C-alpha positions in Angstrom: 86.1 126.5 97.1 85.1 123.0 98.3 86.4 121.3 95.1 89.8 123.1 95.4 90.1 122.0 99.0 89.3 118.3 98.0 92.0 118.5 95.2 94.6 119.9 97.6 93.8 117.2 100.2 94.1 114.4 97.5 97.5 115.8 96.4 98.8 116.0 100.0 97.5 112.6 100.8 99.1 111.1 97.7 102.5 112.5 98.8 102.3 110.9 102.2 101.0 107.6 100.9 104.1 107.2 98.7 106.4 107.0 101.8 106.3 103.5 103.1 108.1 104.4 106.4 105.0 106.4 107.5 101.9 105.0 109.2 98.8 106.9 108.4 95.8 106.7 110.7 92.5 107.9 109.2 89.6 109.0 111.3 86.5 108.4 109.2 83.3 110.5 109.3 81.5 107.5 111.0 84.1 107.7 113.9 86.0 104.6 112.9 89.8 104.7 112.9 91.8 102.9 110.3 95.6 102.5 110.3 97.5 102.0 107.0 101.2 101.2 106.6 103.3 99.6 103.9 102.0 99.3 100.4 99.1 101.6 99.7 98.1 104.2 97.1 95.4 106.5 96.1 93.5 105.7 92.9 90.8 108.1 91.9 88.6 108.6 95.0 89.9 105.5 96.9 92.8 104.9 99.2 93.8 101.3 98.9 96.0 99.2 101.2 97.6 96.2 99.5 98.5 92.9 101.0 100.9 91.3 98.5 99.1 91.6 95.2 95.6 91.6 96.8 93.6 94.7 97.7 92.9 94.7 101.4 91.5 97.9 102.8 89.6 100.3 100.6 88.6 103.7 101.9 86.7 106.4 100.0 88.5 109.7 100.2 85.2 111.6 100.9 84.7 109.4 104.1 88.0 110.7 105.7 87.5 113.2 108.4 91.2 113.5 109.4 94.6 111.9 108.9 97.4 111.5 111.5 100.8 110.6 110.2 103.5 108.8 112.2 107.1 107.9 111.4 107.8 104.2 111.8 
């Protein structure tokens, strides 16, 4: 059951990450909040925010407690 839940979460997250006009705010399991907008993608078990061609923010999917999505 847990593995299926993780797969569904990754699929849903991937769909939202493709839309650049959305800001996604992650609440991590350690309580930290991280906002991503613009160029980002999910690769394997990581969500990556790009700044130009450089990787900026890297978040492990298993560290995400919740995600809030906002239209820009």
